[in-house]
DRENTORKOL-3810 file (N, C-alpha, C; in nm, 4 decimals):
REM DRENTORKOL-3810
@n.u->-3.8128; n.v->0.1664; n.w->-2.9831; ca.u->-3.6954; ca.v->0.1844; ca.w->-2.9847; c.u->-3.6099; c.v->0.1777; c.w->-2.8803
@n.u->-3.5164; n.v->0.1486; n.w->-2.8745; ca.u->-3.4165; ca.v->0.0900; ca.w->-2.7520; c.u->-3.2687; c.v->0.1125; c.w->-2.7939
@n.u->-3.1728; n.v->0.1421; n.w->-2.7060; ca.u->-3.0462; ca.v->0.1213; ca.w->-2.7019; c.u->-2.9860; c.v->-0.0124; c.w->-2.7503
@n.u->-2.9215; n.v->-0.0337; n.w->-2.8451; ca.u->-2.8893; ca.v->-0.1840; ca.w->-2.8883; c.u->-2.7210; c.v->-0.2342; c.w->-2.8459
@n.u->-2.6581; n.v->-0.1434; n.w->-2.8038; ca.u->-2.5095; ca.v->-0.1865; ca.w->-2.7710; c.u->-2.4553; c.v->-0.0629; c.w->-2.7113
@n.u->-2.3329; n.v->-0.0750; n.w->-2.6547; ca.u->-2.2869; ca.v->0.0462; ca.w->-2.6029; c.u->-2.1811; c.v->0.0851; c.w->-2.7051
@n.u->-2.1760; n.v->0.2158; n.w->-2.7274; ca.u->-2.1022; ca.v->0.3018; ca.w->-2.8433; c.u->-1.9556; c.v->0.2920; c.w->-2.7892
@n.u->-1.9388; n.v->0.3308; n.w->-2.6410; ca.u->-1.8256; ca.v->0.3508; ca.w->-2.6002; c.u->-1.8133; c.v->0.4103; c.w->-2.4611
@n.u->-1.7060; n.v->0.3945; n.w->-2.4022; ca.u->-1.6654; ca.v->0.4440; ca.w->-2.2412; c.u->-1.5821; c.v->0.5319; c.w->-2.2515
@n.u->-1.6287; n.v->0.6434; n.w->-2.1773; ca.u->-1.5479; ca.v->0.7914; ca.w->-2.1699; c.u->-1.5355; c.v->0.8156; c.w->-2.0114
@n.u->-1.3952; n.v->0.8112; n.w->-2.0157; ca.u->-1.3297; ca.v->0.8173; ca.w->-1.8792; c.u->-1.2479; c.v->0.9757; c.w->-1.8765
@n.u->-1.2569; n.v->1.0478; n.w->-1.7769; ca.u->-1.1469; ca.v->1.1557; ca.w->-1.7500; c.u->-1.0335; c.v->1.1039; c.w->-1.7185
@n.u->-0.9024; n.v->1.1790; n.w->-1.7513; ca.u->-0.7993; ca.v->1.1554; ca.w->-1.7073; c.u->-0.6874; c.v->1.2517; c.w->-1.7003
@n.u->-0.6186; n.v->1.2600; n.w->-1.5918; ca.u->-0.4896; ca.v->1.3766; ca.w->-1.5788; c.u->-0.4158; c.v->1.3619; c.w->-1.6962
@n.u->-0.3524; n.v->1.2241; n.w->-1.7238; ca.u->-0.2727; ca.v->1.2195; ca.w->-1.8447; c.u->-0.3206; c.v->1.1321; c.w->-1.9409
@n.u->-0.4360; n.v->1.1796; n.w->-2.0345; ca.u->-0.4751; ca.v->1.0983; ca.w->-2.1327; c.u->-0.3626; c.v->0.9881; c.w->-2.2020
@n.u->-0.2686; n.v->1.0545; n.w->-2.2641; ca.u->-0.1966; ca.v->0.9872; ca.w->-2.3382; c.u->-0.1041; c.v->0.8799; c.w->-2.2529
@n.u->-0.0577; n.v->0.9058; n.w->-2.1557; ca.u->0.0143; ca.v->0.7997; ca.w->-2.0524; c.u->-0.0939; c.v->0.6919; c.w->-2.0165
@n.u->-0.2246; n.v->0.7274; n.w->-1.9950; ca.u->-0.3373; ca.v->0.6515; ca.w->-1.9818; c.u->-0.3621; c.v->0.5337; c.w->-2.0999
@n.u->-0.3821; n.v->0.5956; n.w->-2.2025; ca.u->-0.3842; ca.v->0.5159; ca.w->-2.3555; c.u->-0.2521; c.v->0.4310; c.w->-2.3497
@n.u->-0.1271; n.v->0.4788; n.w->-2.3293; ca.u->-0.0248; ca.v->0.3599; ca.w->-2.3485; c.u->-0.0086; c.v->0.2731; c.w->-2.2175
@n.u->-0.0720; n.v->0.2751; n.w->-2.1385; ca.u->-0.0514; ca.v->0.2105; ca.w->-2.0346; c.u->-0.1699; c.v->0.0790; c.w->-2.0466
@n.u->-0.3009; n.v->0.1219; n.w->-2.0907; ca.u->-0.4087; ca.v->0.0181; ca.w->-2.1438; c.u->-0.3521; c.v->-0.0522; c.w->-2.2707
@n.u->-0.2876; n.v->-0.0001; n.w->-2.3636; ca.u->-0.2255; ca.v->-0.0799; ca.w->-2.4523; c.u->-0.1395; c.v->-0.1646; c.w->-2.4351
@n.u->-0.0450; n.v->-0.1155; n.w->-2.3537; ca.u->0.0618; ca.v->-0.2083; ca.w->-2.3032; c.u->0.0292; c.v->-0.3343; c.w->-2.2150
@n.u->-0.0357; n.v->-0.3037; n.w->-2.1349; ca.u->-0.1004; ca.v->-0.4068; ca.w->-2.0427; c.u->-0.2183; c.v->-0.4879; c.w->-2.0680
@n.u->-0.3175; n.v->-0.4146; n.w->-2.1387; ca.u->-0.4296; ca.v->-0.4642; ca.w->-2.1381; c.u->-0.4598; c.v->-0.5035; c.w->-2.3092
@n.u->-0.3878; n.v->-0.4709; n.w->-2.3809; ca.u->-0.4263; ca.v->-0.5035; ca.w->-2.5160; c.u->-0.4962; c.v->-0.4358; c.w->-2.6113
@n.u->-0.5608; n.v->-0.3219; n.w->-2.5371; ca.u->-0.6427; ca.v->-0.2449; ca.w->-2.6273; c.u->-0.5507; c.v->-0.1455; c.w->-2.7557
@n.u->-0.6058; n.v->-0.1536; n.w->-2.8490; ca.u->-0.5582; ca.v->-0.0888; ca.w->-2.9867; c.u->-0.5777; c.v->0.0632; c.w->-2.9757
@n.u->-0.4578; n.v->0.1502; n.w->-2.9722; ca.u->-0.4903; ca.v->0.2795; ca.w->-2.9815; c.u->-0.5317; c.v->0.3107; c.w->-3.1414
@n.u->-0.6377; n.v->0.4021; n.w->-3.1214; ca.u->-0.6716; ca.v->0.4648; ca.w->-3.2695; c.u->-0.6651; c.v->0.6042; c.w->-3.2486
@n.u->-0.7481; n.v->0.6969; n.w->-3.3167; ca.u->-0.7747; ca.v->0.8259; ca.w->-3.3362; c.u->-0.8472; c.v->0.8773; c.w->-3.1973
@n.u->-0.7797; n.v->0.9233; n.w->-3.0958; ca.u->-0.8525; ca.v->0.9942; ca.w->-2.9797; c.u->-0.9281; c.v->0.8847; c.w->-2.8953
@n.u->-0.9284; n.v->0.7551; n.w->-2.9342; ca.u->-0.9857; ca.v->0.6430; ca.w->-2.8466; c.u->-0.8989; c.v->0.4947; c.w->-2.8738
@n.u->-0.9670; n.v->0.4104; n.w->-2.8032; ca.u->-0.8840; ca.v->0.2903; ca.w->-2.8564; c.u->-1.0102; c.v->0.1829; c.w->-2.8673
@n.u->-0.9734; n.v->0.0543; n.w->-2.9089; ca.u->-1.0658; ca.v->-0.0375; ca.w->-2.9332; c.u->-1.0095; c.v->-0.1491; c.w->-2.8883
@n.u->-1.1021; n.v->-0.2804; n.w->-2.9026; ca.u->-1.0320; ca.v->-0.4007; ca.w->-2.8786; c.u->-1.0070; c.v->-0.4603; c.w->-3.0072
@n.u->-0.9216; n.v->-0.5591; n.w->-3.0162; ca.u->-0.8541; ca.v->-0.5811; ca.w->-3.1362; c.u->-0.9581; c.v->-0.6712; c.w->-3.2221
@n.u->-1.0633; n.v->-0.7434; n.w->-3.1616; ca.u->-1.1454; ca.v->-0.8337; ca.w->-3.2401; c.u->-1.2588; c.v->-0.8356; c.w->-3.1557
@n.u->-1.3711; n.v->-0.8629; n.w->-3.2236; ca.u->-1.5160; ca.v->-0.8771; ca.w->-3.1476; c.u->-1.5146; c.v->-1.0312; c.w->-3.0910
@n.u->-1.4273; n.v->-1.0457; n.w->-2.9679; ca.u->-1.4692; ca.v->-1.1826; ca.w->-2.9139; c.u->-1.5317; c.v->-1.1780; c.w->-2.7857
@n.u->-1.5969; n.v->-1.0504; n.w->-2.7576; ca.u->-1.6771; ca.v->-1.0587; ca.w->-2.6330; c.u->-1.8159; c.v->-1.1254; c.w->-2.6257
@n.u->-1.8512; n.v->-1.1687; n.w->-2.5132; ca.u->-2.0116; ca.v->-1.2346; ca.w->-2.5194; c.u->-2.0759; c.v->-1.1403; c.w->-2.5786
@n.u->-2.1888; n.v->-1.1912; n.w->-2.6098; ca.u->-2.3083; ca.v->-1.1159; ca.w->-2.6796; c.u->-2.3838; c.v->-1.0186; c.w->-2.5903
@n.u->-2.3797; n.v->-1.0532; n.w->-2.4547; ca.u->-2.4313; ca.v->-0.9575; ca.w->-2.3415; c.u->-2.3377; c.v->-0.8811; c.w->-2.2625
@n.u->-2.3672; n.v->-0.7588; n.w->-2.2635; ca.u->-2.2879; ca.v->-0.6505; ca.w->-2.2029; c.u->-2.3687; c.v->-0.5974; c.w->-2.0709
@n.u->-2.2781; n.v->-0.6184; n.w->-1.9526; ca.u->-2.3584; ca.v->-0.5789; ca.w->-1.8332; c.u->-2.3439; c.v->-0.4520; c.w->-1.8105
@n.u->-2.4718; n.v->-0.3689; n.w->-1.7979; ca.u->-2.4895; ca.v->-0.2523; ca.w->-1.7503; c.u->-2.5855; c.v->-0.2482; c.w->-1.5911
@n.u->-2.4842; n.v->-0.1991; n.w->-1.5068; ca.u->-2.5408; ca.v->-0.2117; ca.w->-1.3584; c.u->-2.5068; c.v->-0.0888; c.w->-1.2952
@n.u->-2.6169; n.v->-0.0757; n.w->-1.1902; ca.u->-2.5980; ca.v->0.0745; ca.w->-1.1052; c.u->-2.5798; c.v->0.0046; c.w->-0.9752
@n.u->-2.4843; n.v->0.1039; n.w->-0.8887; ca.u->-2.4576; ca.v->0.0616; ca.w->-0.7425; c.u->-2.4891; c.v->0.2059; c.w->-0.6790
@n.u->-2.5176; n.v->0.1711; n.w->-0.5485; ca.u->-2.5661; ca.v->0.2707; ca.w->-0.4801; c.u->-2.4234; c.v->0.3561; c.w->-0.4375
@n.u->-2.4380; n.v->0.4906; n.w->-0.4196; ca.u->-2.3188; ca.v->0.5525; ca.w->-0.3716; c.u->-2.2387; c.v->0.5176; c.w->-0.2774
@n.u->-2.2818; n.v->0.4437; n.w->-0.1951; ca.u->-2.2107; ca.v->0.4166; ca.w->-0.0494; c.u->-2.1594; c.v->0.2547; c.w->-0.0882
@n.u->-2.2160; n.v->0.2028; n.w->-0.1897; ca.u->-2.1410; ca.v->0.0714; ca.w->-0.2042; c.u->-1.9888; c.v->0.0600; c.w->-0.2222
@n.u->-1.9586; n.v->-0.0382; n.w->-0.1459; ca.u->-1.8167; ca.v->-0.0519; ca.w->-0.1320; c.u->-1.7314; c.v->-0.1717; c.w->-0.2500
@n.u->-1.7960; n.v->-0.2486; n.w->-0.3654; ca.u->-1.7610; ca.v->-0.2960; ca.w->-0.4576; c.u->-1.6164; c.v->-0.2340; c.w->-0.5065
@n.u->-1.6378; n.v->-0.1139; n.w->-0.5610; ca.u->-1.5362; ca.v->-0.0287; ca.w->-0.5946; c.u->-1.5124; c.v->0.0784; c.w->-0.5260
@n.u->-1.4190; n.v->0.1716; n.w->-0.5152; ca.u->-1.4213; ca.v->0.2860; ca.w->-0.4220; c.u->-1.5061; c.v->0.3857; c.w->-0.4579
@n.u->-1.5843; n.v->0.4081; n.w->-0.3634; ca.u->-1.6935; ca.v->0.4964; ca.w->-0.3504; c.u->-1.6639; c.v->0.6413; c.w->-0.4298
@n.u->-1.5159; n.v->0.6798; n.w->-0.4272; ca.u->-1.4763; ca.v->0.8035; ca.w->-0.5003; c.u->-1.4860; c.v->0.8145; c.w->-0.6428
@n.u->-1.4642; n.v->0.6813; n.w->-0.6900; ca.u->-1.4387; ca.v->0.6151; ca.w->-0.8000; c.u->-1.6083; c.v->0.6334; c.w->-0.8869
@n.u->-1.6524; n.v->0.7007; n.w->-1.0037; ca.u->-1.7866; ca.v->0.7126; ca.w->-1.0211; c.u->-1.7982; c.v->0.5944; c.w->-1.1098
@n.u->-1.7289; n.v->0.5352; n.w->-1.1544; ca.u->-1.7654; ca.v->0.4181; ca.w->-1.2798; c.u->-1.6055; c.v->0.3388; c.w->-1.2455
@n.u->-1.6414; n.v->0.2019; n.w->-1.2796; ca.u->-1.5400; ca.v->0.1083; ca.w->-1.2932; c.u->-1.5568; c.v->0.0275; c.w->-1.4438
@n.u->-1.4389; n.v->0.0289; n.w->-1.5076; ca.u->-1.4272; ca.v->-0.0307; ca.w->-1.6218; c.u->-1.4180; c.v->-0.2094; c.w->-1.5744
@n.u->-1.5088; n.v->-0.2881; n.w->-1.6448; ca.u->-1.5327; ca.v->-0.4635; ca.w->-1.6539; c.u->-1.4800; c.v->-0.4753; c.w->-1.7908
@n.u->-1.3483; n.v->-0.5407; n.w->-1.8228; ca.u->-1.2946; ca.v->-0.5754; ca.w->-1.9243; c.u->-1.2857; c.v->-0.7408; c.w->-1.9303
@n.u->-1.3666; n.v->-0.8144; n.w->-2.0740; ca.u->-1.3443; ca.v->-0.9553; ca.w->-2.0574; c.u->-1.1907; c.v->-0.9954; c.w->-2.0891
@n.u->-1.1428; n.v->-1.1034; n.w->-2.0253; ca.u->-1.0386; ca.v->-1.1664; ca.w->-2.0763; c.u->-1.0612; c.v->-1.3116; c.w->-2.1062
@n.u->-0.9530; n.v->-1.3668; n.w->-2.1433; ca.u->-0.9702; ca.v->-1.5056; ca.w->-2.1902; c.u->-0.8994; c.v->-1.6072; c.w->-2.0780
@n.u->-0.8293; n.v->-1.5498; n.w->-2.0105; ca.u->-0.7270; ca.v->-1.6348; ca.w->-1.9292; c.u->-0.6945; c.v->-1.5306; c.w->-1.8073
@n.u->-0.7836; n.v->-1.5159; n.w->-1.7254; ca.u->-0.7682; ca.v->-1.4424; ca.w->-1.5942; c.u->-0.6286; c.v->-1.4480; c.w->-1.5213
@n.u->-0.6164; n.v->-1.5921; n.w->-1.4999; ca.u->-0.4868; ca.v->-1.6042; ca.w->-1.3837; c.u->-0.3586; c.v->-1.5672; c.w->-1.5061
@n.u->-0.3528; n.v->-1.6048; n.w->-1.6142; ca.u->-0.2356; ca.v->-1.5671; ca.w->-1.7215; c.u->-0.2238; c.v->-1.4048; c.w->-1.7036
@n.u->-0.3396; n.v->-1.3365; n.w->-1.7277; ca.u->-0.3396; ca.v->-1.1888; ca.w->-1.7417; c.u->-0.2798; c.v->-1.1284; c.w->-1.6113
@n.u->-0.3330; n.v->-1.1963; n.w->-1.5232; ca.u->-0.3031; ca.v->-1.1151; ca.w->-1.3466; c.u->-0.1489; c.v->-1.1404; c.w->-1.3229
@n.u->-0.1057; n.v->-1.2608; n.w->-1.3952; ca.u->0.0385; ca.v->-1.2946; ca.w->-1.3520; c.u->0.1053; c.v->-1.2442; c.w->-1.4321
@n.u->0.0999; n.v->-1.2034; n.w->-1.5729; ca.u->0.1753; ca.v->-1.0950; ca.w->-1.6480; c.u->0.1798; c.v->-0.9663; c.w->-1.5779
@n.u->0.0639; n.v->-0.9090; n.w->-1.5538; ca.u->0.0560; ca.v->-0.7842; ca.w->-1.5055; c.u->0.1424; c.v->-0.7582; c.w->-1.3655
@n.u->0.1399; n.v->-0.8562; n.w->-1.2862; ca.u->0.2138; ca.v->-0.8681; ca.w->-1.1683; c.u->0.3721; c.v->-0.8613; c.w->-1.2147
@n.u->0.3905; n.v->-0.9512; n.w->-1.2960; ca.u->0.5661; ca.v->-0.9356; ca.w->-1.3497; c.u->0.5751; c.v->-0.8138; c.w->-1.3974
@n.u->0.4830; n.v->-0.7359; n.w->-1.4696; ca.u->0.5016; ca.v->-0.6101; ca.w->-1.5344; c.u->0.4946; c.v->-0.4893; c.w->-1.4085
@n.u->0.4627; n.v->-0.5260; n.w->-1.2940; ca.u->0.4688; ca.v->-0.4253; ca.w->-1.1811; c.u->0.3672; c.v->-0.3807; c.w->-1.1809
@n.u->0.2530; n.v->-0.3861; n.w->-1.2521; ca.u->0.1178; ca.v->-0.3201; ca.w->-1.2343; c.u->0.0471; c.v->-0.3463; c.w->-1.0952
@n.u->-0.0288; n.v->-0.2710; n.w->-1.0352; ca.u->-0.0995; ca.v->-0.3019; ca.w->-0.8936; c.u->-0.2147; c.v->-0.4062; c.w->-0.9392
@n.u->-0.1881; n.v->-0.4925; n.w->-0.8858; ca.u->-0.2996; ca.v->-0.6117; ca.w->-0.8831; c.u->-0.3455; c.v->-0.6392; c.w->-0.7529
@n.u->-0.4722; n.v->-0.6317; n.w->-0.7258; ca.u->-0.5409; ca.v->-0.6773; ca.w->-0.6069; c.u->-0.5088; c.v->-0.8406; c.w->-0.5914
@n.u->-0.4580; n.v->-0.8572; n.w->-0.4680; ca.u->-0.4244; ca.v->-1.0347; ca.w->-0.4700; c.u->-0.5510; c.v->-1.1437; c.w->-0.4664
@n.u->-0.6598; n.v->-1.0483; n.w->-0.4510; ca.u->-0.7955; ca.v->-1.1232; ca.w->-0.4400; c.u->-0.8409; c.v->-1.1926; c.w->-0.5805
@n.u->-0.9103; n.v->-1.3299; n.w->-0.6077; ca.u->-0.9593; ca.v->-1.3225; ca.w->-0.6974; c.u->-1.0629; c.v->-1.4241; c.w->-0.6793
@n.u->-1.1569; n.v->-1.4012; n.w->-0.7351; ca.u->-1.2804; ca.v->-1.4563; ca.w->-0.7207; c.u->-1.3613; c.v->-1.5732; c.w->-0.8214
@n.u->-1.4299; n.v->-1.6604; n.w->-0.7921; ca.u->-1.4791; ca.v->-1.7355; ca.w->-0.8860; c.u->-1.6432; c.v->-1.7593; c.w->-0.8522
@n.u->-1.7199; n.v->-1.7686; n.w->-0.9780; ca.u->-1.8386; ca.v->-1.7896; ca.w->-0.9735; c.u->-1.8871; c.v->-1.8681; c.w->-1.0704
@n.u->-2.0213; n.v->-1.9291; n.w->-1.0936; ca.u->-2.0608; ca.v->-1.9927; ca.w->-1.1766; c.u->-2.0697; c.v->-1.9264; c.w->-1.3245
@n.u->-2.0562; n.v->-1.8009; n.w->-1.2959; ca.u->-2.0742; ca.v->-1.7349; ca.w->-1.4216; c.u->-1.9305; c.v->-1.6541; c.w->-1.4663
@n.u->-1.8224; n.v->-1.6787; n.w->-1.3884; ca.u->-1.6896; ca.v->-1.6515; ca.w->-1.4324; c.u->-1.5925; c.v->-1.6403; c.w->-1.3098
@n.u->-1.4797; n.v->-1.6226; n.w->-1.3628; ca.u->-1.3717; ca.v->-1.5679; ca.w->-1.2523; c.u->-1.3426; c.v->-1.4210; c.w->-1.2691
@n.u->-1.3123; n.v->-1.3542; n.w->-1.1444; ca.u->-1.2725; ca.v->-1.1813; ca.w->-1.1374; c.u->-1.1469; c.v->-1.1950; c.w->-1.0657
@n.u->-1.0774; n.v->-1.0851; n.w->-1.1150; ca.u->-0.9586; ca.v->-1.0251; ca.w->-1.0314; c.u->-0.9622; c.v->-0.8785; c.w->-1.0884
@n.u->-0.8929; n.v->-0.7773; n.w->-1.0287; ca.u->-0.8716; ca.v->-0.6389; ca.w->-1.0169; c.u->-0.7323; c.v->-0.5999; c.w->-1.0461
@n.u->-0.7291; n.v->-0.4855; n.w->-1.0826; ca.u->-0.6060; ca.v->-0.4130; ca.w->-1.1389; c.u->-0.6650; c.v->-0.2587; c.w->-1.0890
@n.u->-0.5083; n.v->-0.1509; n.w->-1.0578; ca.u->-0.5368; ca.v->-0.0440; ca.w->-1.0579; c.u->-0.4687; c.v->0.0235; c.w->-1.1671
@n.u->-0.4971; n.v->0.0918; n.w->-1.2311; ca.u->-0.4397; ca.v->0.1703; ca.w->-1.3386; c.u->-0.3773; c.v->0.2687; c.w->-1.2907
@n.u->-0.2939; n.v->0.3503; n.w->-1.3377; ca.u->-0.1913; ca.v->0.4654; ca.w->-1.3177; c.u->-0.2538; c.v->0.5834; c.w->-1.2590
@n.u->-0.3774; n.v->0.6044; n.w->-1.3189; ca.u->-0.4588; ca.v->0.7205; ca.w->-1.2544; c.u->-0.5275; c.v->0.6986; c.w->-1.1187
@n.u->-0.5002; n.v->0.5547; n.w->-1.0794; ca.u->-0.5820; ca.v->0.5061; ca.w->-0.9505; c.u->-0.7149; c.v->0.4350; c.w->-0.9596
@n.u->-0.7562; n.v->0.4210; n.w->-1.0793; ca.u->-0.8998; ca.v->0.3519; ca.w->-1.1352; c.u->-0.8973; c.v->0.1836; c.w->-1.1040
@n.u->-0.9788; n.v->0.1611; n.w->-1.0167; ca.u->-0.9971; ca.v->0.0198; ca.w->-0.9979; c.u->-1.0407; c.v->-0.0412; c.w->-1.1523
@n.u->-0.9914; n.v->-0.1672; n.w->-1.2014; ca.u->-1.0629; ca.v->-0.2012; ca.w->-1.3134; c.u->-1.0637; c.v->-0.3468; c.w->-1.2892
@n.u->-1.2055; n.v->-0.3743; n.w->-1.3341; ca.u->-1.2180; ca.v->-0.5336; ca.w->-1.2973; c.u->-1.2020; c.v->-0.6292; c.w->-1.4465
@n.u->-1.1363; n.v->-0.7476; n.w->-1.4138; ca.u->-1.1117; ca.v->-0.8187; ca.w->-1.5097; c.u->-1.1941; c.v->-0.9285; c.w->-1.5070
@n.u->-1.2702; n.v->-0.9905; n.w->-1.6210; ca.u->-1.3795; ca.v->-1.0870; ca.w->-1.5808; c.u->-1.3422; c.v->-1.1702; c.w->-1.7133
@n.u->-1.3239; n.v->-1.3039; n.w->-1.6656; ca.u->-1.3160; ca.v->-1.4185; ca.w->-1.7546; c.u->-1.4216; c.v->-1.5117; c.w->-1.7696
@n.u->-1.5389; n.v->-1.4945; n.w->-1.8420; ca.u->-1.6629; ca.v->-1.5477; ca.w->-1.8353; c.u->-1.6507; c.v->-1.7144; c.w->-1.8600
@n.u->-1.7396; n.v->-1.7916; n.w->-1.8095; ca.u->-1.7263; ca.v->-1.9259; ca.w->-1.8038; c.u->-1.7424; c.v->-1.9581; c.w->-1.9805
@n.u->-1.6605; n.v->-2.0719; n.w->-2.0097; ca.u->-1.6641; ca.v->-2.1067; ca.w->-2.1468; c.u->-1.7948; c.v->-2.1476; c.w->-2.1785
@n.u->-1.8808; n.v->-2.1228; n.w->-2.3137; ca.u->-1.9904; ca.v->-2.1536; ca.w->-2.3623; c.u->-1.9639; c.v->-2.3078; c.w->-2.4209
END
């Protein structure tokens, strides 16, 4: 027997209610009872689970975990977030497996947005 999928992601927040509202408004997650969910099951069948050394600089070392959310139009999402006044890292990266961009939520968490390569 083995784990078959992620059941959820749990993060601590200074103001959970405000953070729910931010993720709902800016990234389209749907608020439920004490949590939120994606509006439809459109993600790729594989979900990445990766460990980083404590001193790795890929995301801030003081941040113990980083969300990676799949998007269908990275440039469109980032441009809309910039227009909404969200803290968006100007760096965007492309690889053979997709495009990446980063935002910072109101609690200071760096969030990675990933547009997978179309299959």
